[in-house]
C-alpha positions as CSV (number, residue, x, y, z in Angstrom):
1,M,0.1,0.1,0.0
2,T,1.2,3.5,-0.9
3,K,1.7,6.1,1.8
4,P,-2.0,7.1,2.5
5,H,-3.2,10.7,3.2
6,I,-5.3,10.8,6.3
7,V,-7.2,14.5,6.8
8,A,-8.6,15.5,10.1
9,L,-10.9,18.1,10.5
10,G,-12.9,19.6,13.3
11,G,-12.2,21.4,16.6
12,T,-13.0,24.7,17.5
13,L,-11.6,28.3,17.2
14,R,-9.4,28.0,20.4
15,P,-6.0,27.1,19.8
16,Q,-5.7,24.3,22.2
17,S,-9.0,22.8,22.3
18,S,-9.6,19.1,23.5
19,T,-11.2,18.2,20.1
20,G,-8.3,19.7,18.1
21,R,-5.8,17.8,20.7
22,A,-7.5,14.4,20.0
23,L,-7.5,14.7,16.3
24,A,-3.7,15.7,16.5
25,A,-3.2,12.6,18.7
26,A,-4.8,10.4,16.4
27,L,-3.1,11.9,13.4
28,A,0.3,11.2,15.2
29,I,-0.7,7.6,15.6
30,A,-1.4,7.4,11.8
31,E,1.9,9.2,11.1
32,A,3.8,6.5,13.2
33,R,2.1,3.9,11.4
34,G,3.5,5.7,7.9
35,A,0.7,7.9,6.8
36,R,0.9,11.5,5.6
37,T,-1.4,13.6,7.6
38,T,-3.2,17.1,7.3
39,L,-5.0,18.6,10.4
40,L,-7.6,21.2,9.4
41,T,-9.0,23.1,12.6
42,G,-9.6,26.5,13.6
43,E,-9.2,29.2,11.0
44,A,-8.6,26.4,8.3
45,I,-12.3,25.6,8.7
46,D,-13.8,28.9,9.5
47,F,-15.8,29.7,6.6
48,P,-18.7,32.1,5.7
49,N,-22.2,29.9,6.3
50,F,-22.6,27.5,3.3
51,D,-24.3,28.8,0.4
52,P,-23.8,26.4,-2.7
53,E,-24.1,29.5,-5.0
54,A,-21.2,31.6,-3.3
55,A,-19.0,29.0,-1.7
56,E,-16.6,28.4,-4.5
57,N,-13.7,30.7,-5.3
58,L,-12.9,31.4,-1.5
59,P,-9.2,30.8,-0.9
60,R,-9.6,28.9,2.4
61,V,-12.6,26.9,1.1
62,D,-10.8,25.9,-2.0
63,A,-7.7,24.8,0.0
64,F,-10.0,22.8,2.1
65,I,-11.6,21.0,-0.5
66,E,-8.5,20.4,-2.5
67,T,-7.2,18.8,0.7
68,L,-10.1,16.5,1.1
69,R,-9.9,15.5,-2.8
70,S,-6.4,14.2,-1.9
71,A,-7.3,12.3,1.3
72,D,-7.6,8.5,1.4
73,A,-9.3,8.6,4.9
74,V,-10.9,11.4,7.0
75,L,-11.0,11.8,10.8
76,I,-13.9,14.3,11.9
77,G,-13.7,15.6,15.4
78,S,-16.2,18.1,17.2
79,P,-17.0,19.4,20.5
80,G,-20.3,18.6,21.9
81,Y,-22.5,22.0,21.8
82,H,-25.9,21.5,23.4
83,G,-25.9,17.7,22.3
84,T,-24.7,17.8,19.0
85,L,-21.8,18.9,16.7
86,S,-20.7,22.5,16.6
87,G,-21.9,24.8,14.0
88,L,-18.1,25.4,12.8
89,V,-17.8,21.8,11.9
90,K,-21.1,21.1,10.6
91,N,-20.6,24.2,8.3
92,A,-17.2,22.8,7.4
93,L,-18.9,19.6,6.4
94,D,-21.5,21.1,4.5
95,H,-18.9,22.9,2.1
96,V,-18.0,19.1,1.2
97,E,-20.8,19.6,-1.2
98,L,-18.6,21.2,-3.3
99,T,-17.3,17.8,-4.5
100,R,-20.8,16.8,-5.7
101,K,-19.6,16.6,-9.4
102,D,-16.1,15.1,-8.5
103,A,-15.4,11.3,-9.6
104,R,-15.4,10.4,-6.1
105,V,-18.4,12.3,-4.5
106,Y,-18.2,13.4,-0.9
107,F,-16.3,10.9,1.3
108,D,-17.6,8.0,-1.0
109,G,-15.9,4.7,-0.2
110,M,-13.4,6.4,2.5
111,P,-13.0,5.3,6.0
112,V,-14.1,7.9,8.4
113,G,-12.8,7.9,12.0
114,L,-15.2,9.8,14.5
115,I,-14.3,11.8,17.8
116,A,-16.6,13.8,20.0
117,T,-15.5,15.7,23.1
118,A,-17.7,17.3,25.5
119,A,-18.1,18.4,29.1
120,G,-20.1,15.2,30.1
121,W,-20.9,11.8,28.7
122,Q,-24.4,12.6,27.5
123,A,-23.3,15.3,25.0
124,A,-20.2,13.3,23.9
125,V,-22.0,10.2,22.9
126,S,-25.0,12.3,21.2
127,T,-22.6,14.2,19.3
128,L,-20.7,11.0,18.1
129,Q,-24.0,9.6,17.1
130,A,-24.8,12.8,15.2
131,L,-21.1,12.6,13.5
132,R,-21.9,8.9,12.5
133,T,-25.0,10.1,10.9
134,V,-23.5,13.0,8.8
135,A,-20.6,10.7,7.8
136,H,-23.2,8.2,6.4
137,A,-25.0,11.0,4.6
138,L,-21.5,11.9,2.9
139,R,-21.2,8.2,2.0
140,G,-18.3,7.6,4.3
141,W,-17.6,4.4,6.0
142,P,-17.5,5.1,9.9
143,T,-15.0,3.0,11.7
144,P,-16.5,0.5,14.1
145,I,-14.9,2.4,16.8
146,G,-15.8,6.0,17.5
147,I,-14.4,7.7,20.2
148,A,-16.4,9.7,23.0
149,I,-14.2,11.8,25.3
150,N,-15.8,13.5,28.5
151,T,-13.5,16.2,29.4
152,M,-14.9,16.9,32.8
153,G,-13.0,14.1,34.6
154,E,-9.7,14.4,36.3
155,G,-6.5,14.0,34.3
156,D,-5.9,14.3,30.6
157,A,-8.9,12.9,28.9
158,V,-7.4,13.0,25.5
159,A,-4.1,11.1,26.7
160,E,-6.5,8.4,28.3
161,C,-8.0,7.6,24.8
162,T,-4.6,6.7,23.2
163,G,-5.7,2.9,23.2
164,Q,-8.9,3.8,21.5
165,M,-7.4,6.1,18.9
166,E,-4.9,3.3,18.1
167,I,-7.8,1.0,17.4
168,M,-9.6,3.5,15.4
169,V,-6.5,4.3,13.2
170,G,-5.8,0.6,13.0
171,Q,-9.4,0.2,11.5
172,I,-8.8,3.1,9.0
173,F,-5.4,1.3,7.9
174,D,-7.4,-2.2,7.8
175,F,-10.0,-0.7,5.6
176,L,-7.3,1.0,3.2
177,E,-5.4,-2.3,2.8
178,R,-8.4,-4.3,1.7
179,R,-9.7,-1.7,-0.6
């Protein structure tokens, strides 16, 4: 298998968000397994509200779409805001619509790893489920394991999920090797 390109998108506009750190940690595991990786978080996914008539020809959006076009797999991470994914992440995912005329539409046939962080289990789990629904709608193949992270505990909740991240990244590689 050639060196796969794994793209992670999500997080918040805060430089050290839990979601951004979790995505970076998962990408580090993928890099250790030989992947080329790209993290799109913060300003890299801060676009105007999606408007299919006006979304093209915006430099950040164009760069985002070109990066996704080169991806072999995607990781999506979102904080849980009021029980679901953030507007920032949902809006970025809405911009994936710009690939509707591509040979590979959306995330068709790609493995998609999912990470949700929240200040409590209820929001983390419901956000993970919402991400799974969006990944399916974008024709992606969510990995069997998705990661819900409760950031309200003691210690580093992201670091405590390293084992789960290793499994998720392993599932992405297994999918890519079988394809």
